[in-house]
Phi, psi and omega in degrees: 000135181299140182283337181260090182293338181295338183253000186234100179296325180293315179296320178299314183291326177300320178292315183290339178268357182266099186294331182288318177291321181301319179300316181289323179295318180296321177297316183290324184289322178060039182288128178266114182235204183249123178289125182206123178054041174082008177217172180259131181232160177227158180263168180302320181297320179293319179297314180299318180294319181297315182275358179057048175232171180282159176298325179296326177297315178299316180297324177297317179294325177296321179290318185283335184232038187302312183297313183296314182292322178294321179296333185253019169120351176283135178212161179250121180276139177218168172057225185297324180294324177294320178300316179297321180294318179298322177296321177299316179297318180295325179292335181285343179056046178253138180305137182300332181298337179290340184240002184085175182275093184249359185301323185256000183290146181263352176205151186211128178274136178229150177249126166276184187295322179297317180293321176300315179295320177303314180295322178300329180275001179249324187289113182267345184277346189260128176292324178296318179296322179298315179295322179294322178298319179294321177296321178301312181299317180298317182292319179299312180297316181296320181296314180297314181296320181294319183283341179255009177079021174105356180202157183243007181305319182247031179298333178301331183282353177281347178288131182295343179272349187297313187300314180296317179298321180294318179296314181297315182298323180297322178294316180287332175299316179295320177299320181292312181293326176295321178294320176297318180297315189271339190238356182240123184275077179213166176285184185294344179291351178296333182291305177293329181299309184276341169295315177298323181294324175296314180300314181297321180296323184271308183233021167064020179223142171282165183303319181295320179295318179297317179301318181294319181295319180269000180055049181280147176277172183295335181268354179280131176273131181305312186291341177287347181253359183274148179286157185304318182297323179290318178299320179298319181289321175299317178299319178296316178301309186291325176295313181294317179295320178301317180295317180296318180297313183297319179296316181294321180295317179294321181295323182272341180073023180199172176288154180274150171278166179298325180293322179292319179291322177301320179295320177297316181298316181298318177294321183296310184286344180276355180296134189298331186292345180285332190304307180296327179290318179293316179301318180294315180296319179297317180295316180298313184294310183295317184288315181292319181295325178291316183285317186268322187252000183053037182245122181257120174271100185302325180291344181243019187304323183288350180266354183291131178218158178298143174286149176268164180306324182299327179294319179293321178293325182292323185252344181240345187281188184293332181284338180282141182219159174292151181302322181300321178294319181293321179295321179295318177298316180298321180295319180295320179297314180296324179295318180294321179296323181292328183282346182289000000 
């Protein structure tokens, strides 16, 4: 994750969409606000005082980042909701000077905690905001590590879809390597060669490049770190390519040369139906690796997007589990089926 949150909208949104980190950040920040509609909110005057900047500075950030702040919880109260808010303030018995002169105002902007945090990641003039940004980064990293048992190398395996995708992909992998063995007239280097070609076609990196980005060890298997959607697409590629090779080999009555297989591969990967699937896999891989593993795939930089709350629940939430737990569950299911 980039250390300068003021310059990275994606990093800011990744933090704001992470419900587990937000809970811990809110506890650590200890912001005292106004209870309203089941949440705590603060006014511009309170925000300015907290960050030790002028009210005009806060208003400038609101003007320059209106869409982002509104998307993350800043809103302007009017009509009946404003009346209710004023009643809440009067019940608190707090001097009006603490909130500015709002008795006669016809509209009023309020920040919930997400919007307050969003502003903290934007304000560059405030030393307090700078310290809060560093605390935010520390808490996010600590939260992810704690929920994943101290590391994110295999965070992909916490997805409930991973195990099935891994089993399916392994079967199609064997079909592909068998087709290469029986139908392609090349030495054993054809296996890593065309495996890399599948990887490059899907996520623009060879196995060695991917290993370097994720800092994998020599004993780490690349496919053990891939997300379910990427494994599904690799399985589709290898299944389809195996079928194409076998058909061409049978038609010619002999093994294929490397030039003949290259021509088949080029036609295969150029088929239009792959594009939406590849785009989706690239976005998932690039975005999740940046958010969870702090790994940037430069070849996929244009595909990086903020993760949604569902992604955090999928890989950090209660439904996510370690692979060992899933394997144990699968073993128990198979045992019960065998006993029937």
